[in-house]
Residue, then its C-alpha position, 0 to 999 in steps of 0.5 A: m395548636t398551630r400549623k407549622k406554615k409559612t408566614n402567609e398561611k393560617t393557624m389551625e384556629e384561624g383556618e376554622p374547620a367545618t363546624l355545625a354552622d358551616l356544612s353547606n358546601l359538603e356533599e351528603g354522605f361520607e363527607m358530611q359524616t366525617a365533618r360531624r365526627s370532626d364537630f364532635y371532637r371539637l365540642l368535647a375539647t371545648a367541654f373538657a376545658f377549664p369551665s369559663e363563664e361562657l361554657t357554664r351559661a351554655v351548659a345551663a341553657g342546654e346549648v352544649r347538650g343540643a350541639l352534641d345531639e346535633a353532631a351525633a345525629g349526623l355520625p356514620y354510626t348510631l351513638d348511644y350515650g344516653r341523650s336523655v341524661p339531664g346532666l349535660s344540661e346541669a351547670g350545678p347549684e352555684d355559679d362556680a359549681l363546674e369550676v370548683d368540681y373541675i379543679r377538684l376532679f381534674d386539675v388540682g385535687p384536694g391533696s397530692g393531686p387530682p383523682c382524675p387527671l386529664y393527662t395521658g402520662n399520669w395514667t400510662g406511668d411515663r409522662l415524658r414518653a407520653m408527651e414526646e409521642c404526642l409531639r411526634f404525632y403533631e410534628h408529623f402533620g406539621l403542627g406545633l403548640p402555640d407559644p405560650r402553650p395553653d397546656l402540655p401536649d398530652h392533655l386531653c383537650i390538646a389530643l381532642e383538638f388534634l383528632h378534630y384537625l385530623s378528621f377535618r383534613q380527612v374531609e378536605a382530602q375527600k372533597d379533593g377526590e382522595t381517600g384520606d387514608d393517612y388521616i384515617r390511620a393516624q386517627r385510629d392510632f392516636l385515639d388508641r394510644q393517647v386517649l383510649s389507653w387511659f380514658p376508660r380507667m379515668a371514667s371508672k374512677l370518676t364515679g367514686h368521686s361524686p362528680q357534678p352531673f355535667y361531668d358525670a354525663l360528659v365523661a360517659c358521653a365521651l367514652a361512648f364516642f371514643e369506643a364507637e370511633k375506635a370500631y369505626l376507624k378500624e373498619l375504615a383502615q381495614r377497607a383502605s388496606s384491602 
């Protein structure tokens, strides 16, 4: 996803948001908590992407679980996703176990399609409408997908990158002494309409398809985070309107 800017301005990826390794210039409290929320969205976007060799190694080494735990420790609420669940550190018995399972569950599937697709439109029943709504959100904040596109606009990873971006812009607004209310409301609305409108159903269906422990744990972790985010963003939005 790229920012629609003039030629001397950076893309979203080039303008690297505050990550786990670069939080020293943020104030403790609300700014830091918002940055950790942004981290968590970015980590989930990486984990739900097609598993590269690098991701597989990071899972097996416990780096993915460690990064999620570190980000979770700084969130503005207690996130209970079962950090003791060993699945977040299980890359499977074979080198390509995650890749094979990803294709089977989320990407191609064994027959007419995957049982648990990661596209909003596959679950809401109107794929075109879902993509158009996502694009309207992105364009409202001056964002566009790169060409060639890495995926379609209603894919979970694109949605998570957008929420990562919005929460980071919220941090920037707060650092400048602003409330960031527009970004808060956008996160609340987008999360509710483009993620939580279908992700719980996907999570429930996944359990019946014997996923690898990593994907079983990852989906449970993500669902807990999304539900906690919904409650938190609702509270922030209510404060902003009062």
